[in-house]
N, C-alpha and C positions, 0 to 999 in steps of 0.2 A: 598162322596167317590164313584167312578164309575169304572167299568171296560170298556174296549174297546169293542164296539159292534162286536159281532162274535168272540171275543177273551176272553172267560170268566176267563182266569187265568192272564190276563194282566191289570194293572191299566192304566187309561188315564193319560196324562201329568200332569194335575192339581193334581190329587190324588197322583201321585208319588212325586210331590213338597211338598205336605202336609205331607207325610210320612217322608220325609227327615227333615222337620221342627219338627214333633213330636219326632223323634229320637234325635235331638238336644236338645230339651226342657228336654226330659227324663233324659239326662245326667247331667243337671244343678243341682249341690248339694244342693242348697238353696230352690228349689221348695218345698213348704209345702204340707202336706196332705190336701185333700179337706175336710175331716171330722176332728172333734176334739175328743180328747180322755182323759180319766182320767189316767194320767201317773205318775209313780214313776221311777226316773231315777238316775243311778249311772254312773259317767264317770270312776271312778277308777276300778270298776268291770265290766264295759261296758255292762250294761243291760237296757232294757226298760220293764217295767211291766205295761201292760194294766190292770188297776184295774176294776173288775166287782163286783159291790155291791152285797152283800149277798152271797158271795163265799169265805169266810175265809180271807177277806181283812185285818181285824185288826190282825189276827193271823200272816199272812205273814209280814205285815209291822213292828210289834213289834218284830218278830224274826229277821228281818234284822237289826233293830236298836240295839237289844240286842247283836247281833253278831258283832257290831261295824262297819257296812257297811256304808261308807259315802254316804249320799243321797244328790245329787245335787238338785233334785226336789222330795220333800217328798210326798206331798199329794195334789198336784194341780189338778185342773179339767178343762175340756174342752179346751184342748191345741192342737194347730197345732204343728207339728214337721217336719223338713226336712228329709225325709226318707234317701236320699242319704248320708246324713252326718252321719247316724248311721247304715250303711250297715253292718259293722262287729260287731254290738252290738247283745247280745243274747236277743231276744224279747219273752216274755212269757205272758200267761194269764191263768186263771182258770174259768171253767164253772160249771154249776150245772143243774141237771134235772129241766126243766121249771116248772113242777107241783109242785115240792118240793120247788123251790125258791119262787113261788107265796105264798104258805102257810107260809113260813118263813117271807116273807115281811109282810103279813097281820098280823101275830101274833106280829112281832116286831114293825111295824109302825102304827098299828091301835089298836089291842087288848091290848098290853102291855104299851101303851104310855099314858094311863090315859086320861085326858080330852083334850089333845093337838090335834089340827087338823093338822096333818103332812102335808097332801097335799093341805092345804089352800083352801078348798072348802067351799061353803056356808054351814051354819049349817045344813040345811035340807038334803044336799047331803052327808055331812060328816057322818051324823047319819046312813045313809044307808050302809056305809061301816063296820059297826059294825058286820054285818052278812058276813059270807064268800061269799055267793051268791051275795050280794051287792057289795062286793069288786071285784069279777070277772066281774060283769056287768059294774062296773066303768072302768076296764081295757079294756073291749071291746069297749068302746066309746071314747078312746083317741088314739092319734098317738104314738104307742108303740115304734117307732124308735126315737121320739123326746119328751121325757118326763123326769121325775125324775129318776136319775140313778139306783134307787132301783127296779124300775119296767121296766126300759128300756130294749129292746131286747139285749140279750147278744152279738149277732152278730154285733150290732151297737156300742158296747163298745170296740171292738177288731179291730185292723187293720188286717183284714184276708189276705190281700195281703202281709203282712210283717212278721207276727208272725212266730216264729220258733218252739214254743212248747205250746200245750194247755193241761193243767192239769185238773182234774176233782174232784169235791167235794166228789164223791163216792169212790175215791181212794186217798183222800187228802194227807195223810201222806206220802205214797210212792211217789206220784207225787211231792209233795213239797220237799222231800228229794232229789229227782232227780235234781230239780232246784237248790237247795242250793249246791249240789255237783258240778253242772255245774258251779256254781259261785265261786267255791273254798272255800266255808265256812266250818269251822270245824263242825264235827257232834255234835249236840246239841238238847236236847229235846225241841220240840215245846210246847208253853203254849197256850191253846185255849183262845181266847179273844172274848168278844162281842157275845157269843153264846146264840141264842134263844132256850130256853128249850122246847122240844116237847116230850110229853109222848108216842107217837106212830108214826107209819108211816104216810106219807102225805096222803096215799090212804084213810085214814079215813074221810077226809074232802070233798071227791069228790063223786057225783053222776055221772052216765054215762054222762048226759048232761053237767055238769059242766067240766068234764074232756075233752070232745069234745070242749067245748067252749074255754078252755085254749089252747087246740091243735091248733085251729084256730088262736087264738091271737098270739101265739108263734110259728107259723108254720115254719118260716126261722130257728129259733134256733134248732127246732126239727130235721129239714132236714140237717142243716149244721153239727150239733154235734152228730146226730144219736141217739136221745134219744127216749125212749118209756115210756108209762105210767106205 
């Protein structure tokens, strides 16, 4: 793409032609997303939920099912979808403080899972994950944008260009209630599901160095969603 020499506000002929092509393609309803997402979809309630692992997913899913919501796509993963075809659907997601989410994942997928090697690592590497420091070191050495959904960057699990509402784990019940009202569901008490028991704040698990390391790993999430340690 280029502008005309001496006319910084005017595209050259080729660039104008390409812009017209881009506009035509952008209007095509069946063009899919370039990225894939974990989606729960209801056509009757007209919503798309981008599921972010370790952020109340079981609680939300079971509440939708208990409320009798017809789910055309219930728990499918890594799906492309045609954005234009769902332009009038309510699209939502929930996020969580990255430092807290890392602790929750470590406890749920490493500490409390017994002898299972959840991340399918060599035994010598899996053993290192038994310490929280070892787990954070593991996260620092992988592609956080393309890995298991429980540790993948939250911003990579949400179509940020299309999402209408982002709730937060820190205000989960209020935000979830807003979503359910938006969907026209009757008020009903939510039952927490698949909750990892923690006896104290996530801060307990961090030294200054570990907190800084997680801040580096999940820099984009922290910037996009405005979290602090």
